[in-house]
C-alpha positions in Angstrom: -0.1 -0.3 -0.2 2.3 2.7 -1.5 1.8 6.2 -1.4 2.2 7.9 -4.8 2.8 11.3 -5.5 1.3 13.3 -8.5 1.3 16.5 -10.5 -1.9 18.2 -12.0 -1.4 19.1 -15.6 -3.4 21.4 -15.1 -2.8 23.7 -12.2 0.7 22.2 -11.5 0.1 21.2 -8.2 1.9 18.5 -6.4 0.2 16.1 -4.1 0.2 12.4 -2.4 -2.4 10.2 -2.4 -2.1 6.8 -0.1 -3.2 3.8 -2.3 -4.9 0.9 -1.2 -5.2 -0.9 -4.3 -4.1 -0.5 -7.9 -7.6 0.0 -9.1 -8.0 3.1 -7.4 -5.3 4.7 -9.2 -7.8 5.7 -12.4 -10.0 7.4 -9.8 -7.5 9.8 -8.6 -8.1 13.7 -9.1 -6.3 16.7 -8.5 -7.4 17.7 -5.2 -6.9 21.5 -6.1 -8.6 21.9 -8.9 -10.9 18.7 -9.6 -9.0 17.7 -13.2 -8.3 14.1 -13.3 -5.3 15.0 -15.8 -2.4 14.1 -13.7 1.0 12.6 -14.1 2.2 10.2 -11.6 6.1 11.4 -10.4 8.8 9.3 -9.3 8.9 9.3 -5.3 12.0 10.4 -3.5 13.0 7.5 -1.3 14.6 7.9 2.2 17.0 5.7 3.5 18.0 5.4 7.6 21.0 4.1 8.7 21.9 3.5 12.7 24.8 6.0 14.6 27.0 2.7 14.3 26.6 2.3 10.7 27.5 6.2 10.4 30.4 6.2 12.6 32.1 2.8 10.5 30.9 5.2 7.1 32.8 8.3 8.2 35.6 6.5 9.5 38.7 7.7 11.9 39.4 11.7 11.6 43.2 10.4 10.1 41.4 8.6 7.0 39.4 11.6 5.8 42.0 14.6 6.2 39.4 17.1 4.4 38.4 20.5 6.9 34.7 19.5 6.2 35.6 16.1 8.2 35.8 18.9 11.5 32.7 20.5 10.6 30.3 18.2 11.4 30.0 18.1 15.7 29.9 14.0 15.6 33.3 13.7 14.3 34.7 16.2 17.0 33.0 14.3 19.4 34.3 10.6 17.9 38.0 12.3 17.6 38.1 13.8 21.1 36.9 10.2 22.9 39.4 8.8 20.8 42.0 10.9 21.9 41.1 10.7 25.6 41.8 6.9 25.0 44.7 7.0 23.5 46.1 9.1 26.3 44.4 6.7 28.9 42.4 9.5 30.3 38.8 9.9 31.2 36.6 12.1 29.8 35.2 14.6 32.1 31.6 14.5 32.6 30.6 18.0 31.0 32.6 17.0 28.3 30.7 14.0 27.7 27.6 16.0 27.9 28.4 18.3 25.6 29.9 15.2 22.6 26.0 13.9 23.8 24.3 17.4 22.9 26.2 17.7 19.6 25.6 14.6 18.4 21.9 15.1 19.1 22.3 17.7 16.9 21.8 20.8 19.6 24.0 23.6 19.3 26.5 24.1 22.0 26.6 27.7 24.3 30.3 28.6 23.3 31.8 30.0 26.9 34.5 32.8 26.5 37.2 33.1 28.9 37.0 36.3 30.9 
């Protein structure tokens, strides 16, 4: 039971319809103007990945030396965690919290030294 996207050839309104059965395709009309002269469009797809897959695909910072790598807060957090492990240090709770906030897409408040 897919959702199909259509374009009205008359008013150029783009719309989506949930179709329970293929026989219902012949009775679809534009919800904006009521015209049956519609064109079925190629729909976009959505692809979801797990956090672990994202980590694996982005690799270690040394494998991606481009500056764009460090613009992603998840990569900065990953690099920070790696360095703490390499140095045998425990990550302070406030840094762990900041890394988690960045991974969730929230922005961090930057504190300036006075």
